[in-house]
BAVEXTOR-221702 format. One record per atom (N, C-alpha, C, O): residue number from 1; atom name; x, y, z. Coordinates in steps of 0.2 Angstrom, whole numbers, plus 5000, padded with zeros to 4 digits. Layout:
// BAVEXTOR-221702
{loba->NUM&dodren->CA&x->X&y->Y&z->Z}
...
***
This chain:
// BAVEXTOR-221702
{loba->1&dodren->N&x->4915&y->5213&z->5377}
{loba->1&dodren->CA&x->4919&y->5215&z->5369}
{loba->1&dodren->C&x->4923&y->5209&z->5369}
{loba->1&dodren->O&x->4925&y->5209&z->5374}
{loba->2&dodren->N&x->4924&y->5206&z->5367}
{loba->2&dodren->CA&x->4928&y->5200&z->5365}
{loba->2&dodren->C&x->4936&y->5201&z->5365}
{loba->2&dodren->O&x->4937&y->5206&z->5361}
{loba->3&dodren->N&x->4940&y->5199&z->5367}
{loba->3&dodren->CA&x->4947&y->5197&z->5364}
{loba->3&dodren->C&x->4949&y->5194&z->5360}
{loba->3&dodren->O&x->4950&y->5188&z->5360}
{loba->4&dodren->N&x->4951&y->5198&z->5356}
{loba->4&dodren->CA&x->4955&y->5197&z->5350}
{loba->4&dodren->C&x->4962&y->5194&z->5351}
{loba->4&dodren->O&x->4965&y->5198&z->5354}
{loba->5&dodren->N&x->4965&y->5188&z->5349}
{loba->5&dodren->CA&x->4970&y->5181&z->5347}
{loba->5&dodren->C&x->4975&y->5188&z->5344}
{loba->5&dodren->O&x->4972&y->5191&z->5339}
{loba->6&dodren->N&x->4982&y->5188&z->5346}
{loba->6&dodren->CA&x->4984&y->5191&z->5343}
{loba->6&dodren->C&x->4990&y->5187&z->5338}
{loba->6&dodren->O&x->4993&y->5182&z->5338}
{loba->7&dodren->N&x->4989&y->5191&z->5335}
{loba->7&dodren->CA&x->4994&y->5190&z->5327}
{loba->7&dodren->C&x->4999&y->5183&z->5328}
{loba->7&dodren->O&x->5005&y->5186&z->5329}
{loba->8&dodren->N&x->4999&y->5175&z->5328}
{loba->8&dodren->CA&x->5003&y->5170&z->5331}
{loba->8&dodren->C&x->5009&y->5174&z->5328}
{loba->8&dodren->O&x->5012&y->5170&z->5330}
{loba->9&dodren->N&x->5012&y->5178&z->5325}
{loba->9&dodren->CA&x->5016&y->5178&z->5324}
{loba->9&dodren->C&x->5022&y->5185&z->5325}
{loba->9&dodren->O&x->5028&y->5187&z->5324}
{loba->10&dodren->N&x->5015&y->5189&z->5329}
{loba->10&dodren->CA&x->5019&y->5195&z->5333}
{loba->10&dodren->C&x->5021&y->5192&z->5340}
{loba->10&dodren->O&x->5026&y->5193&z->5343}
{loba->11&dodren->N&x->5015&y->5186&z->5343}
{loba->11&dodren->CA&x->5017&y->5182&z->5350}
{loba->11&dodren->C&x->5025&y->5178&z->5350}
{loba->11&dodren->O&x->5028&y->5177&z->5355}
{loba->12&dodren->N&x->5026&y->5176&z->5342}
{loba->12&dodren->CA&x->5031&y->5173&z->5342}
{loba->12&dodren->C&x->5038&y->5178&z->5341}
{loba->12&dodren->O&x->5044&y->5177&z->5340}
{loba->13&dodren->N&x->5037&y->5180&z->5341}
{loba->13&dodren->CA&x->5042&y->5189&z->5340}
{loba->13&dodren->C&x->5047&y->5191&z->5349}
{loba->13&dodren->O&x->5053&y->5191&z->5351}
{loba->14&dodren->N&x->5038&y->5193&z->5352}
{loba->14&dodren->CA&x->5040&y->5195&z->5358}
{loba->14&dodren->C&x->5042&y->5189&z->5364}
{loba->14&dodren->O&x->5046&y->5189&z->5369}
{loba->15&dodren->N&x->5039&y->5184&z->5362}
{loba->15&dodren->CA&x->5043&y->5179&z->5364}
{loba->15&dodren->C&x->5049&y->5179&z->5365}
{loba->15&dodren->O&x->5053&y->5181&z->5369}
{loba->16&dodren->N&x->5052&y->5176&z->5358}
{loba->16&dodren->CA&x->5061&y->5177&z->5355}
{loba->16&dodren->C&x->5060&y->5181&z->5359}
{loba->16&dodren->O&x->5057&y->5178&z->5364}
{loba->17&dodren->N&x->5060&y->5189&z->5361}
{loba->17&dodren->CA&x->5063&y->5192&z->5364}
{loba->17&dodren->C&x->5065&y->5193&z->5373}
{loba->17&dodren->O&x->5070&y->5195&z->5375}
{loba->18&dodren->N&x->5056&y->5189&z->5377}
{loba->18&dodren->CA&x->5056&y->5191&z->5383}
{loba->18&dodren->C&x->5058&y->5186&z->5385}
{loba->18&dodren->O&x->5061&y->5187&z->5390}
{loba->19&dodren->N&x->5057&y->5177&z->5384}
{loba->19&dodren->CA&x->5059&y->5172&z->5387}
{loba->19&dodren->C&x->5065&y->5173&z->5386}
{loba->19&dodren->O&x->5067&y->5168&z->5390}
{loba->20&dodren->N&x->5071&y->5176&z->5383}
{loba->20&dodren->CA&x->5077&y->5175&z->5383}
{loba->20&dodren->C&x->5078&y->5177&z->5390}
{loba->20&dodren->O&x->5080&y->5173&z->5394}
{loba->21&dodren->N&x->5076&y->5182&z->5391}
{loba->21&dodren->CA&x->5076&y->5187&z->5397}
{loba->21&dodren->C&x->5080&y->5181&z->5406}
{loba->21&dodren->O&x->5079&y->5175&z->5408}
{loba->22&dodren->N&x->5081&y->5183&z->5407}
{loba->22&dodren->CA&x->5081&y->5177&z->5414}
{loba->22&dodren->C&x->5076&y->5180&z->5419}
{loba->22&dodren->O&x->5075&y->5186&z->5420}
{loba->23&dodren->N&x->5073&y->5172&z->5423}
{loba->23&dodren->CA&x->5067&y->5173&z->5426}
{loba->23&dodren->C&x->5058&y->5175&z->5423}
{loba->23&dodren->O&x->5052&y->5175&z->5426}
{loba->24&dodren->N&x->5060&y->5177&z->5417}
{loba->24&dodren->CA&x->5053&y->5178&z->5414}
{loba->24&dodren->C&x->5051&y->5172&z->5411}
{loba->24&dodren->O&x->5054&y->5167&z->5410}
{loba->25&dodren->N&x->5043&y->5173&z->5411}
{loba->25&dodren->CA&x->5038&y->5167&z->5410}
{loba->25&dodren->C&x->5031&y->5167&z->5406}
{loba->25&dodren->O&x->5028&y->5172&z->5407}
{loba->26&dodren->N&x->5030&y->5164&z->5403}
{loba->26&dodren->CA&x->5023&y->5166&z->5401}
{loba->26&dodren->C&x->5018&y->5162&z->5402}
{loba->26&dodren->O&x->5018&y->5156&z->5404}
{loba->27&dodren->N&x->5012&y->5165&z->5401}
{loba->27&dodren->CA&x->5004&y->5162&z->5402}
{loba->27&dodren->C&x->4998&y->5164&z->5400}
{loba->27&dodren->O&x->4997&y->5170&z->5401}
{loba->28&dodren->N&x->4993&y->5160&z->5396}
{loba->28&dodren->CA&x->4987&y->5167&z->5396}
{loba->28&dodren->C&x->4985&y->5168&z->5404}
{loba->28&dodren->O&x->4984&y->5164&z->5409}
{loba->29&dodren->N&x->4984&y->5174&z->5405}
{loba->29&dodren->CA&x->4979&y->5177&z->5409}
{loba->29&dodren->C&x->4972&y->5182&z->5409}
{loba->29&dodren->O&x->4971&y->5188&z->5406}
{loba->30&dodren->N&x->4968&y->5179&z->5411}
{loba->30&dodren->CA&x->4961&y->5182&z->5407}
{loba->30&dodren->C&x->4959&y->5183&z->5399}
{loba->30&dodren->O&x->4956&y->5187&z->5396}
{loba->31&dodren->N&x->4961&y->5176&z->5396}
{loba->31&dodren->CA&x->4965&y->5178&z->5388}
{loba->31&dodren->C&x->4968&y->5182&z->5386}
{loba->31&dodren->O&x->4967&y->5185&z->5381}
{loba->32&dodren->N&x->4974&y->5182&z->5390}
{loba->32&dodren->CA&x->4979&y->5190&z->5387}
{loba->32&dodren->C&x->4985&y->5183&z->5387}
{loba->32&dodren->O&x->4986&y->5179&z->5392}
{loba->33&dodren->N&x->4989&y->5184&z->5382}
{loba->33&dodren->CA&x->4997&y->5183&z->5382}
{loba->33&dodren->C&x->5001&y->5186&z->5385}
{loba->33&dodren->O&x->5004&y->5191&z->5382}
{loba->34&dodren->N&x->5003&y->5184&z->5393}
{loba->34&dodren->CA&x->5006&y->5188&z->5399}
{loba->34&dodren->C&x->5013&y->5189&z->5401}
{loba->34&dodren->O&x->5014&y->5183&z->5402}
{loba->35&dodren->N&x->5017&y->5191&z->5401}
{loba->35&dodren->CA&x->5021&y->5188&z->5404}
{loba->35&dodren->C&x->5024&y->5190&z->5410}
{loba->35&dodren->O&x->5023&y->5195&z->5413}
{loba->36&dodren->N&x->5029&y->5184&z->5415}
{loba->36&dodren->CA&x->5030&y->5188&z->5423}
{loba->36&dodren->C&x->5035&y->5185&z->5425}
{loba->36&dodren->O&x->5038&y->5181&z->5422}
{loba->37&dodren->N&x->5038&y->5188&z->5432}
{loba->37&dodren->CA&x->5044&y->5188&z->5432}
{loba->37&dodren->C&x->5044&y->5187&z->5440}
{loba->37&dodren->O&x->5045&y->5192&z->5442}
{loba->38&dodren->N&x->5044&y->5181&z->5445}
{loba->38&dodren->CA&x->5040&y->5181&z->5450}
{loba->38&dodren->C&x->5036&y->5180&z->5451}
{loba->38&dodren->O&x->5034&y->5180&z->5457}
{loba->39&dodren->N&x->5031&y->5178&z->5447}
{loba->39&dodren->CA&x->5026&y->5180&z->5447}
{loba->39&dodren->C&x->5019&y->5185&z->5447}
{loba->39&dodren->O&x->5013&y->5185&z->5448}
{loba->40&dodren->N&x->5025&y->5190&z->5446}
{loba->40&dodren->CA&x->5022&y->5198&z->5446}
{loba->40&dodren->C&x->5022&y->5200&z->5439}
{loba->40&dodren->O&x->5027&y->5199&z->5436}
{loba->41&dodren->N&x->5017&y->5201&z->5435}
{loba->41&dodren->CA&x->5013&y->5202&z->5427}
{loba->41&dodren->C&x->5018&y->5210&z->5424}
{loba->41&dodren->O&x->5017&y->5216&z->5426}
{loba->42&dodren->N&x->5023&y->5208&z->5421}
{loba->42&dodren->CA&x->5025&y->5215&z->5418}
{loba->42&dodren->C&x->5024&y->5219&z->5412}
{loba->42&dodren->O&x->5025&y->5224&z->5411}
{loba->43&dodren->N&x->5020&y->5212&z->5406}
{loba->43&dodren->CA&x->5020&y->5213&z->5401}
{loba->43&dodren->C&x->5015&y->5212&z->5400}
{loba->43&dodren->O&x->5011&y->5211&z->5405}
{loba->44&dodren->N&x->5010&y->5213&z->5391}
{loba->44&dodren->CA&x->5008&y->5206&z->5393}
{loba->44&dodren->C&x->5003&y->5211&z->5382}
{loba->44&dodren->O&x->5003&y->5217&z->5381}
{loba->45&dodren->N&x->5000&y->5205&z->5379}
{loba->45&dodren->CA&x->5000&y->5207&z->5374}
{loba->45&dodren->C&x->4989&y->5208&z->5372}
{loba->45&dodren->O&x->4984&y->5204&z->5372}
{loba->46&dodren->N&x->4989&y->5217&z->5369}
{loba->46&dodren->CA&x->4983&y->5216&z->5367}
{loba->46&dodren->C&x->4978&y->5219&z->5363}
{loba->46&dodren->O&x->4980&y->5225&z->5363}
{loba->47&dodren->N&x->4974&y->5218&z->5361}
{loba->47&dodren->CA&x->4970&y->5222&z->5356}
{loba->47&dodren->C&x->4978&y->5224&z->5350}
{loba->47&dodren->O&x->4983&y->5220&z->5350}
{loba->48&dodren->N&x->4977&y->5227&z->5348}
{loba->48&dodren->CA&x->4985&y->5228&z->5343}
{loba->48&dodren->C&x->4992&y->5232&z->5345}
{loba->48&dodren->O&x->4996&y->5236&z->5343}
{loba->49&dodren->N&x->4991&y->5228&z->5351}
{loba->49&dodren->CA&x->4998&y->5230&z->5354}
{loba->49&dodren->C&x->5000&y->5229&z->5361}
{loba->49&dodren->O&x->4996&y->5225&z->5363}
{loba->50&dodren->N&x->5004&y->5231&z->5364}
{loba->50&dodren->CA&x->5009&y->5230&z->5369}
{loba->50&dodren->C&x->5007&y->5231&z->5377}
{loba->50&dodren->O&x->5008&y->5237&z->5378}
{loba->51&dodren->N&x->5005&y->5228&z->5381}
{loba->51&dodren->CA&x->5004&y->5235&z->5386}
{loba->51&dodren->C&x->5012&y->5232&z->5392}
{loba->51&dodren->O&x->5015&y->5227&z->5391}
{loba->52&dodren->N&x->5012&y->5236&z->5398}
{loba->52&dodren->CA&x->5020&y->5236&z->5397}
{loba->52&dodren->C&x->5018&y->5240&z->5405}
{loba->52&dodren->O&x->5015&y->5246&z->5405}
{loba->53&dodren->N&x->5020&y->5236&z->5410}
{loba->53&dodren->CA&x->5021&y->5239&z->5417}
{loba->53&dodren->C&x->5027&y->5243&z->5419}
{loba->53&dodren->O&x->5032&y->5239&z->5418}
{loba->54&dodren->N&x->5029&y->5250&z->5421}
{loba->54&dodren->CA&x->5033&y->5253&z->5420}
{loba->54&dodren->C&x->5032&y->5259&z->5426}
{loba->54&dodren->O&x->5026&y->5261&z->5426}
{loba->55&dodren->N&x->5037&y->5260&z->5431}
{loba->55&dodren->CA&x->5037&y->5266&z->5433}
{loba->55&dodren->C&x->5032&y->5270&z->5433}
{loba->55&dodren->O&x->5029&y->5269&z->5427}
{loba->56&dodren->N&x->5027&y->5275&z->5437}
{loba->56&dodren->CA&x->5023&y->5280&z->5434}
{loba->56&dodren->C&x->5026&y->5285&z->5432}
{loba->56&dodren->O&x->5022&y->5289&z->5430}
{loba->57&dodren->N&x->5032&y->5287&z->5432}
{loba->57&dodren->CA&x->5032&y->5292&z->5430}
{loba->57&dodren->C&x->5039&y->5292&z->5422}
{loba->57&dodren->O&x->5042&y->5297&z->5419}
{loba->58&dodren->N&x->5039&y->5287&z->5421}
{loba->58&dodren->CA&x->5043&y->5283&z->5412}
{loba->58&dodren->C&x->5032&y->5281&z->5412}
{loba->58&dodren->O&x->5032&y->5282&z->5406}
{loba->59&dodren->N&x->5027&y->5280&z->5413}
{loba->59&dodren->CA&x->5022&y->5279&z->5409}
{loba->59&dodren->C&x->5020&y->5287&z->5407}
{loba->59&dodren->O&x->5022&y->5290&z->5402}
{loba->60&dodren->N&x->5018&y->5289&z->5412}
{loba->60&dodren->CA&x->5017&y->5296&z->5412}
{loba->60&dodren->C&x->5019&y->5300&z->5406}
{loba->60&dodren->O&x->5016&y->5302&z->5401}
{loba->61&dodren->N&x->5027&y->5302&z->5406}
{loba->61&dodren->CA&x->5032&y->5304&z->5400}
{loba->61&dodren->C&x->5029&y->5301&z->5396}
{loba->61&dodren->O&x->5027&y->5305&z->5391}
{loba->62&dodren->N&x->5029&y->5292&z->5394}
{loba->62&dodren->CA&x->5026&y->5292&z->5387}
{loba->62&dodren->C&x->5022&y->5295&z->5386}
{loba->62&dodren->O&x->5022&y->5299&z->5382}
{loba->63&dodren->N&x->5016&y->5293&z->5389}
{loba->63&dodren->CA&x->5010&y->5294&z->5388}
{loba->63&dodren->C&x->5009&y->5302&z->5381}
{loba->63&dodren->O&x->5007&y->5303&z->5375}
{loba->64&dodren->N&x->5012&y->5304&z->5385}
{loba->64&dodren->CA&x->5013&y->5313&z->5384}
{loba->64&dodren->C&x->5019&y->5313&z->5376}
{loba->64&dodren->O&x->5016&y->5315&z->5371}
{loba->65&dodren->N&x->5023&y->5311&z->5376}
{loba->65&dodren->CA&x->5030&y->5311&z->5373}
{loba->65&dodren->C&x->5027&y->5307&z->5366}
{loba->65&dodren->O&x->5025&y->5310&z->5361}
{loba->66&dodren->N&x->5026&y->5301&z->5366}
{loba->66&dodren->CA&x->5024&y->5299&z->5359}
{loba->66&dodren->C&x->5015&y->5296&z->5355}
{loba->66&dodren->O&x->5011&y->5291&z->5358}
{loba->67&dodren->N&x->5013&y->5299&z->5350}
{loba->67&dodren->CA&x->5005&y->5298&z->5347}
{loba->67&dodren->C&x->5004&y->5290&z->5350}
{loba->67&dodren->O&x->4998&y->5288&z->5352}
{loba->68&dodren->N&x->5009&y->5285&z->5349}
{loba->68&dodren->CA&x->5007&y->5278&z->5351}
{loba->68&dodren->C&x->5009&y->5277&z->5355}
{loba->68&dodren->O&x->5015&y->5274&z->5354}
{loba->69&dodren->N&x->5008&y->5277&z->5361}
{loba->69&dodren->CA&x->5007&y->5277&z->5367}
{loba->69&dodren->C&x->4999&y->5280&z->5373}
{loba->69&dodren->O&x->4998&y->5285&z->5374}
{loba->70&dodren->N&x->4997&y->5274&z->5375}
{loba->70&dodren->CA&x->4989&y->5275&z->5376}
{loba->70&dodren->C&x->4990&y->5271&z->5385}
{loba->70&dodren->O&x->4994&y->5267&z->5387}
{loba->71&dodren->N&x->4986&y->5274&z->5387}
{loba->71&dodren->CA&x->4983&y->5271&z->5395}
{loba->71&dodren->C&x->4981&y->5263&z->5393}
{loba->71&dodren->O&x->4976&y->5263&z->5389}
{loba->72&dodren->N&x->4984&y->5256&z->5396}
{loba->72&dodren->CA&x->4983&y->5251&z->5393}
{loba->72&dodren->C&x->4975&y->5249&z->5397}
{loba->72&dodren->O&x->4973&y->5251&z->5403}
{loba->73&dodren->N&x->4971&y->5246&z->5394}
{loba->73&dodren->CA&x->4965&y->5245&z->5397}
{loba->73&dodren->C&x->4963&y->5238&z->5392}
{loba->73&dodren->O&x->4962&y->5237&z->5386}
{loba->74&dodren->N&x->4964&y->5233&z->5396}
{loba->74&dodren->CA&x->4962&y->5229&z->5393}
{loba->74&dodren->C&x->4956&y->5227&z->5391}
{loba->74&dodren->O&x->4953&y->5230&z->5395}
{loba->75&dodren->N&x->4952&y->5225&z->5387}
{loba->75&dodren->CA&x->4945&y->5223&z->5386}
{loba->75&dodren->C&x->4940&y->5229&z->5391}
{loba->75&dodren->O&x->4935&y->5228&z->5395}
{loba->76&dodren->N&x->4943&y->5235&z->5390}
{loba->76&dodren->CA&x->4938&y->5241&z->5393}
{loba->76&dodren->C&x->4938&y->5244&z->5400}
{loba->76&dodren->O&x->4934&y->5248&z->5403}
{loba->77&dodren->N&x->4944&y->5237&z->5401}
{loba->77&dodren->CA&x->4944&y->5239&z->5411}
{loba->77&dodren->C&x->4950&y->5244&z->5412}
{loba->77&dodren->O&x->4955&y->5245&z->5409}
{loba->78&dodren->N&x->4947&y->5248&z->5418}
{loba->78&dodren->CA&x->4951&y->5257&z->5419}
{loba->78&dodren->C&x->4956&y->5254&z->5419}
{loba->78&dodren->O&x->4959&y->5249&z->5420}
{loba->79&dodren->N&x->4960&y->5261&z->5417}
{loba->79&dodren->CA&x->4966&y->5259&z->5416}
{loba->79&dodren->C&x->4968&y->5264&z->5424}
{loba->79&dodren->O&x->4965&y->5267&z->5428}
{loba->80&dodren->N&x->4977&y->5262&z->5424}
{loba->80&dodren->CA&x->4982&y->5264&z->5430}
{loba->80&dodren->C&x->4985&y->5267&z->5430}
{loba->80&dodren->O&x->4983&y->5271&z->5426}
{loba->81&dodren->N&x->4992&y->5269&z->5432}
{loba->81&dodren->CA&x->4996&y->5273&z->5429}
{loba->81&dodren->C&x->5003&y->5271&z->5429}
{loba->81&dodren->O&x->5007&y->5275&z->5428}
{loba->82&dodren->N&x->5004&y->5264&z->5431}
{loba->82&dodren->CA&x->5009&y->5261&z->5428}
{loba->82&dodren->C&x->5008&y->5260&z->5423}
{loba->82&dodren->O&x->5013&y->5262&z->5420}
{loba->83&dodren->N&x->5003&y->5256&z->5418}
{loba->83&dodren->CA&x->5001&y->5251&z->5413}
{loba->83&dodren->C&x->5002&y->5259&z->5407}
{loba->83&dodren->O&x->5000&y->5265&z->5408}
{loba->84&dodren->N&x->5004&y->5257&z->5402}
{loba->84&dodren->CA&x->5006&y->5259&z->5397}
{loba->84&dodren->C&x->5003&y->5254&z->5390}
{loba->84&dodren->O&x->5004&y->5247&z->5390}
{loba->85&dodren->N&x->5001&y->5255&z->5385}
{loba->85&dodren->CA&x->5001&y->5251&z->5381}
{loba->85&dodren->C&x->5003&y->5255&z->5375}
{loba->85&dodren->O&x->5002&y->5261&z->5376}
{loba->86&dodren->N&x->5006&y->5253&z->5370}
{loba->86&dodren->CA&x->5010&y->5252&z->5366}
{loba->86&dodren->C&x->5007&y->5251&z->5359}
{loba->86&dodren->O&x->5006&y->5245&z->5356}
{loba->87&dodren->N&x->5005&y->5255&z->5357}
{loba->87&dodren->CA&x->5001&y->5252&z->5351}
{loba->87&dodren->C&x->5006&y->5253&z->5342}
{loba->87&dodren->O&x->5009&y->5258&z->5339}
{loba->88&dodren->N&x->5005&y->5245&z->5340}
{loba->88&dodren->CA&x->5007&y->5247&z->5332}
{loba->88&dodren->C&x->5005&y->5252&z->5328}
{loba->88&dodren->O&x->5008&y->5252&z->5322}
***
């Protein structure tokens, strides 16, 4: 399954918000535009959404309370408890 490049406008908008935060850097990892603090990834652009790493309880609550939040599974990989994807 090929990973589609994110809309350049969407990436620019996310860059404008996240890269202003202290210590945040961006780089590509496995074809995804990813965002890091202290070399630990906390967000990335994937498919039609944005993947976010959150505390497990918060991730679980969002998955059950919003219909646009799903488990984060980039390129069909298995999901983890602390990663969610917010779809557009």
